[in-house]
One Martini backbone bead per residue (centre of mass of N, CA, C, O) as a GRO file, in nm:
protein
   79
    1MET     BB    1   0.240   1.375  -1.673
    2LYS     BB    2   0.082   1.688  -1.671
    3ALA     BB    3  -0.126   1.836  -1.428
    4SER     BB    4  -0.407   2.008  -1.324
    5ILE     BB    5  -0.674   2.070  -1.151
    6VAL     BB    6  -0.843   2.131  -1.404
    7ASP     BB    7  -0.772   1.868  -1.553
    8LEU     BB    8  -0.907   1.683  -1.367
    9ARG     BB    9  -1.196   1.792  -1.437
   10TYR     BB   10  -1.171   1.807  -1.781
   11LYS     BB   11  -0.939   1.546  -1.825
   12THR     BB   12  -0.990   1.268  -1.706
   13LYS     BB   13  -0.969   1.057  -1.945
   14GLU     BB   14  -0.672   1.118  -2.013
   15ILE     BB   15  -0.552   1.046  -1.739
   16LEU     BB   16  -0.653   0.753  -1.734
   17ARG     BB   17  -0.499   0.669  -1.990
   18ALA     BB   18  -0.214   0.724  -1.867
   19ILE     BB   19  -0.247   0.525  -1.640
   20GLU     BB   20  -0.302   0.268  -1.822
   21ALA     BB   21  -0.002   0.332  -1.957
   22ARG     BB   22   0.188   0.348  -1.689
   23GLU     BB   23   0.166   0.672  -1.622
   24PRO     BB   24   0.265   0.924  -1.444
   25VAL     BB   25   0.100   1.184  -1.258
   26SER     BB   26   0.135   1.529  -1.227
   27ILE     BB   27   0.033   1.759  -0.979
   28TYR     BB   28  -0.082   2.096  -1.009
   29TYR     BB   29  -0.062   2.407  -0.811
   30HIS     BB   30   0.024   2.704  -0.911
   31GLY     BB   31   0.300   2.552  -1.027
   32LYS     BB   32   0.301   2.330  -0.799
   33LEU     BB   33   0.386   2.035  -0.658
   34LYS     BB   34   0.147   1.814  -0.495
   35GLY     BB   35   0.153   1.531  -0.681
   36THR     BB   36   0.130   1.171  -0.749
   37ILE     BB   37   0.016   0.943  -0.987
   38ILE     BB   38   0.035   0.593  -0.945
   39PRO     BB   39   0.020   0.313  -1.082
   40ALA     BB   40  -0.121   0.020  -1.022
   41GLU     BB   41  -0.095  -0.273  -0.983
   42SER     BB   42  -0.183  -0.553  -1.044
   43ALA     BB   43  -0.392  -0.779  -0.942
   44LYS     BB   44  -0.277  -0.959  -0.667
   45LYS     BB   45  -0.239  -1.237  -0.505
   46PHE     BB   46  -0.186  -1.300  -0.190
   47ASP     BB   47   0.107  -1.476  -0.068
   48SER     BB   48   0.178  -1.604   0.247
   49LYS     BB   49   0.411  -1.812   0.176
   50LYS     BB   50   0.617  -1.557   0.066
   51HIS     BB   51   0.650  -1.454   0.322
   52PRO     BB   52   0.913  -1.395   0.539
   53LEU     BB   53   0.732  -1.478   0.814
   54PHE     BB   54   0.684  -1.750   0.725
   55GLY     BB   55   0.758  -1.981   0.970
   56MET     BB   56   0.864  -1.853   1.239
   57ARG     BB   57   0.684  -2.074   1.433
   58LYS     BB   58   0.693  -2.373   1.348
   59GLY     BB   59   0.766  -2.531   1.649
   60GLU     BB   60   0.510  -2.435   1.788
   61LYS     BB   61   0.287  -2.559   2.062
   62LYS     BB   62   0.115  -2.321   2.062
   63SER     BB   63  -0.142  -2.147   2.023
   64VAL     BB   64  -0.229  -1.866   1.868
   65ARG     BB   65  -0.385  -1.747   2.108
   66GLN     BB   66  -0.144  -1.772   2.319
   67VAL     BB   67   0.060  -1.591   2.161
   68MET     BB   68  -0.116  -1.337   2.139
   69LYS     BB   69  -0.143  -1.295   2.438
   70GLU     BB   70   0.157  -1.252   2.499
   71LEU     BB   71   0.197  -1.010   2.297
   72ARG     BB   72  -0.048  -0.828   2.446
   73ARG     BB   73   0.063  -0.790   2.701
   74PRO     BB   74   0.172  -0.626   2.940
   75ARG     BB   75   0.497  -0.493   3.024
   76TYR     BB   76   0.513  -0.535   3.349
   77HIS     BB   77   0.581  -0.841   3.342
   78ASP     BB   78   0.897  -0.788   3.273
   79LEU     BB   79   1.002  -0.659   3.565
   0.00000   0.00000   0.00000
């Protein structure tokens, strides 16, 4: 769907219906494309166990606090 800045103000319900129908809305200002509203994905619960970095330090003996302290330390310790 194409919409102008004026349409955003006066035809908000129509634009929201298009977004609910999973249709992207292109916003034009003075005939030039300024942006696109893309419908959000349905609210999914984030599952950290499916993240690619989950289990990266599986055999780590240090506590999370110790590991984070090492990661955040200044870099001049490495010289």
